[in-house]
C-alpha positions in Angstrom: 0.0 0.0 0.0 1.4 3.4 -1.0 1.3 5.6 2.1 -0.7 8.7 2.3 2.5 10.7 2.8 4.6 8.9 0.2 7.2 6.2 0.4 10.2 6.0 2.6 13.4 5.0 0.9 16.4 3.4 2.5 18.9 6.0 3.7 21.7 3.7 2.5 20.6 3.9 -1.2 23.3 6.4 -2.0 25.9 3.9 -0.8 24.7 1.0 -2.9 27.6 -0.2 -4.9 31.4 -0.7 -4.5 32.3 2.2 -6.9 30.5 4.9 -4.9 29.4 3.3 -1.7 32.2 3.0 0.9 34.3 5.9 -0.4 31.4 8.2 -0.3 30.4 7.0 3.2 34.0 7.5 4.5 34.2 10.9 2.9 30.9 11.9 4.5 32.0 10.6 7.9 35.2 12.6 7.8 33.3 15.7 6.7 30.9 15.3 9.6 33.7 14.8 12.1 35.5 17.9 10.9 32.3 20.0 11.0 31.4 18.8 14.5 34.9 19.5 15.8 34.9 23.0 14.2 31.5 23.8 15.7 32.5 22.5 19.1 35.7 24.6 19.1 33.7 27.7 17.9 31.1 27.3 20.7 33.8 26.6 23.3 35.6 29.7 22.2 32.4 31.8 22.5 31.6 30.4 26.0 35.2 31.0 27.2 35.2 34.5 25.8 32.0 35.2 27.6 33.5 33.8 30.8 36.6 36.0 30.3 34.5 39.1 29.8 32.2 38.5 32.8 35.0 37.4 35.1 34.9 40.7 36.9 38.6 40.5 38.0 38.3 37.0 39.5 41.7 35.5 38.8 40.4 31.9 38.9 37.7 32.6 36.3 40.2 34.5 34.1 42.7 31.6 34.2 40.0 29.0 33.5 38.7 31.1 30.5 42.2 31.6 29.1 42.9 27.8 29.5 39.7 27.0 27.6 40.5 29.6 24.9 44.1 28.2 24.5 42.8 24.6 24.3 40.2 25.5 21.8 42.7 27.2 19.6 45.1 24.3 20.0 42.4 21.9 18.9 41.7 23.9 15.8 45.4 24.1 15.0 45.7 20.3 15.4 42.6 19.7 13.3 43.9 21.9 10.4 47.4 20.4 10.8 46.0 16.9 10.6 44.2 17.7 7.4 47.3 19.4 5.9 49.5 16.5 6.8 47.0 14.1 5.3 46.9 16.1 2.1 50.8 16.2 1.9 51.1 12.5 2.6 48.3 11.7 0.1 50.1 13.9 -2.5 53.4 12.2 -2.0 52.0 8.7 -2.1 49.2 9.0 -4.7 50.1 12.3 -6.5 46.6 13.5 -5.5 46.2 15.6 -2.4 42.6 14.4 -1.8 43.2 10.7 -2.4 43.1 9.8 1.3 40.2 12.1 2.3 38.1 11.0 -0.7 39.2 7.4 -1.4 38.2 5.3 -4.4 37.9 1.6 -3.8 37.8 -0.7 -6.8 35.9 -3.9 -6.6 33.9 -6.4 -8.6 31.0 -4.1 -9.3 27.7 -3.3 -7.7 26.7 -5.2 -4.5 
């Protein structure tokens, strides 16, 4: 029976064969991880900045806010550095800077 609101397709249909399936999935997972880490660092910076501004001269709050700001910036630097190192290694090994971040897997065909 066709539903009143339409049909529901499998969310995995975009990952249906060997040519586009696993590489697209891995690339999407990496993209989501980077986006989540970036958003986390951004919001952590915003909260730490707000804490720093509203510290009112309390030395412990200022130190905690500065520590949080430093750790957020360090996390962003590590994230960008990891992407850069991955690109360089990928370029050296495969002559394509995006080969590791957007892999292509060869196989027998569609599953």
